[in-house]
N, C-alpha and C positions, 0 to 999 in steps of 0.2 A: 433701929437695925444697924448693925455694923457690917460693913462690907470688908472683905479681906482680899488680898491679892493686889495685882496691879490695876491701873485705871481701866485697861481694856477689859479685864475680867469683871470689874465692878460695873462697867458700862453694859456688858452682856447680861449680867444679873439684873441690873436696873431696867434694861429694856424688856426683860421678861416680867418684871414685877410691876411696872407702871400700868395702871388701868387704861386701856384704850377705849375711852368713852368720849362721845361727841360733846358732852357737857364741858369737858376740860379743854377743848380746842382753843377757846378764846382766852383762857386763863394761863395756859402753860405751853411752851414751844415743844415739849417732849413728844407729843403725838406726831408732829411733823418730822422731827429729827429721827424718831424711831422708824417711821415709814420710809424716809429717804435712806436711812442706814440699811434697812432690810432690803430695799431695792438695790442699793449699791453692793451689798453682800452677794446678792443673787446674780446680777447682770454685769457688773464691772469686770470681773475676771474674764468672762467671755468676750466682752468688748475689747479688752486689752489684747487678748490673743488675736482677735479678728483684725485689730489695728496693725499688729506686728506682721500678720500674714499678708495684709494688703500692701504694706510698705515693702515687704520682701518681694512680692510678686510684681507690683506695678510701680513702686516708688523709685526715686533717684537716690543714689547714695548720699547726696548732699543733705537730704531730709532726715537721715537716721538720728541725729542728735535730738531733733524736735520730736520725732516719733518716740524715742526712748523716754523723753521728758513727759510726754502725754501718757504713756503707758504707766510710768511710775505714779503719776498723779491719779490715774484711774484705779490703780491697785490700792493706793493709800486712802481713797475716799471712805470705804467702810471703817478703816482704822480711825480716821478722824472723827467719824460719828460716834464710834464706841468710846473714844477718848473723851469727847465732850460729855457723853452720857455718864461715864465713870466719874468725871470731875464734878458734874452736876449732882450726882447721887451723894457725894460726900460734902457738898456745900451746905453750910448752915442756912436755915430758913430765916428770912427777914421777920421782924417782930409781928407784922400783921398775919403772915402765914403761920407763924408759930402759934398765935392765938387761935387761928382756925383749926390747926392740927389738934390742939388741946380740946377745943369744942367738939370736934368730931369724935375723939376718943371718949370724952365725957358722955356724949349722947349714946355711943355704942355701949358703954358700961351701964348706963341707965336702962337701955333697951334689953340687954341680956345680963342681968346681974347673976354672977356665980354659976352660970350655966356651963359654958365651955371655957374653962380657964386656959386650956391649951391653945385655943384659937384666938384668944384676946391678945391684942398687941400691947407690948410693954411700953409705957410712957417714957419717952426719952427726955432728959433734962435739957439738953441742947439739941433739938430735933434737926435732922437734915432732910433733904429732898427724898432720900431713900426711906426715911421714917414716914414722911408724908405719903409716899406711895403705898406703904403698908396700911396706914390709917385710912386712906381712900379706898383701898380694896376692901378693908373690913367694913367701912361705912356703906359701900355699895352692896355688900352682901347682907348686911344686917338692917340698915335703915331704909325707909322709903325715900322717894325722890324729893320729898320736902326738906330733907336735911341739907340739900345744896343751897 
């Protein structure tokens, strides 16, 4: 799979594409990063506004630089997660994971030969983590739990 656009757009697409399965928790950090990024997207802007309002209402003017730094950090947390995911999606797989990627696609092809050509994932010559996410999704849809 080829991702287009900037790393943030790639990160958002990869976040939607990655299978959120508990079996993958011990193998990949993506599940944790996705959960944290979703949390940060949802709650950090509100926390940043709340921090500014508290500083305005009760704080001393001497603490404004620290407050602004904290708010900037809070607002950029989701962007950091999306950037990491976008960079990870385009990273090439190490040889061991590349073999596993090819094994999954081979098993999927043997399981459903010529049935749904549109749904089958195209095998990449130099697979990335984004390609692995597609293969895992296809594997979870097609194969039983023993494929893991």
